[in-house]
N, C-alpha and C positions, 0 to 999 in steps of 0.2 A: 429185266433187271439182275436173273440170274446169269443170263450169258456174258453180260458185260462183269458181272464178278468173277464170271470164271476168264474170262482175260485181262483182266485186272490182275489178278491172283496169277496167270501163266507170262506176263510182262516181269512183273515184279522177281519171278522166280528166276527168270530169265539174264534179269540186271544181275540180281542177288550171284548167281551161276558167273556171270562176266566180271564180277567183282572180283569171286572168291579166287577166279582162273588168274586176273592179272596183280592177285595183293602179292607184296613179296617181303619177305621177314628181314629184320637187319642182319647184317653180315657184321662179324664180330670183328674187333679191334686187330686182335689177333692174326686173323685171315687176313684183313686188308695191309697189314705190316708186312706179313709175308709175301707178298706181292708187288709192293708200290714203296714200300721204305726205301731209302738210299743207301749207298755203303757208308756215307757221312751223315745218316740220321741220327738226331738227338733228340732227347725229351726232356722237358721239363717240367718237373713235380711240384704239387702241392702238398705237403705229408708225404704219404706214400703212392699218391693218388698220380699218375700220369695228367696232365694238362696239355701241354704244347708240343707240339713237332717243330722242329726247325733244324737246317745246314748251315756249316760255319766252315767257309773252304777258301785257301788263300791264305798268301805271307801274313804271319799275325802281327807284322812291324808296316803291313801296306795300309792306304787310306781305306776308311770302311764303308761300305754299302749296304743297305738294309733293303730287302725287296717285296713286297708286299702285293699280294694277289687279288682278285676281283672276287663278286658275288658267284659263288657255290665251286670255284675255282680251285685251284692248291698250287704250291708251292712249285709243282711243275710244269706252271706257264712259264717260267725265266730259266728251262734248261741250256735254252739254246745262246743268251746272254751269260749265264754262267759259266759253257763253256770256252766262252771267248774274254771273257772278263776275269777268269781266278788265277790265272799266272800275274795279272800284278795289281787284283786288288783283295781285299780279305772281303769275300760276300757272303752275308748272313739271308736267309730267305724263311719266312715263318708260315704254318697254317694258320690261319685267324682260326678263335674260336668256333666250333660245328662244322669247318671244314677240314679235308685233306684227313691226314693221321692225328689232328687236334683233339681233344676232347671239347665236349660242352663246359661252358665254366658256368653260365647261369642265363639260360633262353628266355627267362622274361626281360631280363637286363641286355642282351645281344644287342652291340649296336658301335657305335663311332667309339665312343669313349671306351667299353671294354676292350675294343682294336685298340685305342690307344695305350691303354692298360696292357696289354698283350705286348705290344713293342716295345715299353716302359720294362716288362719282367723278363723280355730274354738279352737284351739288350746289357740291364742292370747287373743280369747272372755271369754273361761274358765280361764284365767289367769294362765297357764300352761305350764310353762319354760320348763321342764327339761320331756323325757321322752324318752321310748322305741317303735319303730318305726317297726310295723310288715306291710309288703307288699305283697301280691298274684300275682303273673302273669304280669299285667300292673301294678300293685299297686306295685309289688316288682321291677319293673323298679321304678316308682316313689319313693321310699321309697329309694333303694342308690343313687338317684340325689338327696334328698332330702340330704342325709348324708353328700354329699360334698357340697351341697349351706348351711349347716347350722351345721357344724359340733361338733358346741357347745352346741347344742339344745338337743344331743341325749344320753342316758343311754347307748343303743343298737340296734342292726339293726337284723333284722329278714327275709330272702328271701325267699319265699314260692314257687317253681316252679317260680322263676323270670326270665320277659322278662328284653331284654336289647340289648342281642348279634344278630349282623347280621346273619343273616342265610346262612350257609354252601351251597353249592348246592345240591339239593336233600333233604334237611332237612325239606323244605314246602309238600314235597310230600304227609305226612299222614294226615296234616292238613284237618280238616271237610272242606267236600261239601259247606258249608255255606262259608267257611273263604274264599274258593276260589271263587265261585260267586263275593263277594264284594269285592275282589280287582280289579276287571274289572268295568270301570268307566261306561260303558252303563246299564251292568248286576246290577249296586247299584241304577243308576235313575229307572230301570225298578220296581224294586223290593222295593222301600224304604217306599211305600203304602200298600204293600201286606201284607196277613196274610203269618208271615213264621212259624209257630207253627210246622209243621213237619221239617222242615229245624234246628230250635232253636234243637229239641227232638234229631236229627241226631247229631249237635254238642254238646251238652251236653252228651250224649251216647258215643261220641268218648273220652271228657275228663275224663271218668272214665274207670277206668281200669274192674269192673264191673257196667255194664251200666243197670244193674238189679235197680240201686241206684238210679236210673231217674226215678221222678215220678211224674204223670201227674199236681200235683199241683205246683211242681217245673218248668214243663213245662208253665205251666199255668201265673205265678208270670214273671217268663223272658221276657215272651212274652208282658205280660199286661206290665210291666216297660217298654218296650221297646218301645212301644205307650205313652206315656208319652210325651205331645207337647214338639216337639224339639229334641228329644232321639234320635229317628230314623236318622234326619239329624246327629246329634253330633255321633252317634255309626259310622256313613259310613263315617263321616268326618274323622274321628280314622284310620278306614278301609283302609283308603284313602293312607296312610303311609305319609302323609306331614306335620302333627302336630307333631309325637312322639320326633323325633328330636334327640340330644344325644347319640349315640350309644354306647355299654360298650366298654372300652380297656384296657388291662393291666394295661396301665400306667397311666390312668384317677382312675382306683378303687385302684390301690397302697396308695392314699393318705386318702383313709377310715382308721381312726386310733379307732374308736370306735368297742367294741366286737360284733362281727359279727357271726350268725346263719344261715347255709343255709340248708334249708328243700327241697327233688324232691322226686317227684314217679320215681319208674325205667319203668314203661311203658307208662311216660308221652307221646303224638301223637301232641301237640301241641310245646312243649318248650322241646327237647331229653336233655337226661342228663348230656351231653358232655357240657351242656351248666352251668348247676349247678358245673360242675369242673370246669370249665374256671373261675368260681366266685372265687370258695374255691381257687384258683391258683392264684388269681390276687389280693384277700382281706387278707391283713397280718394277722397271727392269728385266723383266718378266722375256723369253725366246718361246716363239711357237714356231714349230714344224710341223707341217700338213699334209701326211705320203697320201700318192694318188691312187688309186683303186684298192686301198685298204681299207679293211673293215675294222671290227673294234678291238680289235687284237694287234696291234704293230708289233709285239715281240716274240708274238708267233709266224704271223705272216709276214712281215721284212724282218724278220731278226738281225741280216746283217749290216741293213741302212739303219736301224732304229737303232741298232749297239753302238753303233760308227759315231753317230748322233750324240750317243752319250758318253762316249769318251772323246771327243771334240768340248764338249760341255765340260766335262772333268779337267783337262789337261790348263 
């Protein structure tokens, strides 16, 4: 018994030491902004406190586009699109609460409704009334929910590998290890303060058909931004599945009357192509384009083809 106790204590010490070695503190917003802010970064305040980070570029009198990123990403995911579009369009993109350089608003209530309110806050602050809304992944879920909540404000809707449908049995089998771990409450509590760079790299590589597109700089950016104060808590709350609410349904989506474009990678390991087809079937008059040998992030993996298809949709 004494020997067993010694073994258990030794194992506990090793595990604790390993946890302490992997534990990483928050990174201040000032530090993150010094590295990742854009030359045209702007910040929306509530009182004296910064809440939302966004950029606004392009001619003031041009048609307006609003771009929304996905889970754990940031407005950086649209860099290639913005370079292409900014001469002809006014392009607004924001970091959702708990992402990028935006602060957390209320992590107990983080989810689609809060993201819709964030789009409203940014656009109203800029006196923007009408725009085309583009959303990627979780941002796509936000976009179609926004179209239902504010149909009068949109000129068009674009869903890029959009989330929202409930998963059928077996559809989550290809999810990255990090997503599977974060669905477990105990694992979330253990991992929330740890260095997850290796898991982030694995998750990103699983998001591209060509994992070679995942760079050290990309992994470092995702990892660093996740360590902003309160961001890890926000991301874990979203992954718990208790805050996104409002799943897609054909009945619900059939109410969308705005012109809609649906883009999807055929080798998306996170959201099956079947979900894009369901969006196309449910939203009247929508157009579906599927990119071969493309994963979950076409705007980064197929930036030229995807932005040209977007331009054709806008024409």
